[in-house]
C-alpha angles and dihedrals in degrees: 000000000000113000114227116230118253119267091247088068089075095048116100101207093187093055091049091051092050095048090045091051090049092051090050091047093052092044095050092043087058091047092239118148120223089244090055092047089050092054094044095047095041089235130129117265091229091052091054091047092051088049093053093049094046094244098127134051098226129189128253088248087066091050091054092047093053091045092052093048089050094047093240135112116259087244089064089061093058119088 
């Protein structure tokens, strides 16, 4: 029996850290607190905090929600 690789194998930690840093950069440049972003996007504060610190492999749907709440395009949240 062939053992499947762990899910972590597919996660690019460097990319997650870079995208998270870009989200934080855009958010702070617009003087938006993480609490305000959570309320505006309908997302949980802790989920956004984990996204910004690269601790969670989030979906593209979350990226679009954050972008809309910040008034930017999803492309602007990519490094």
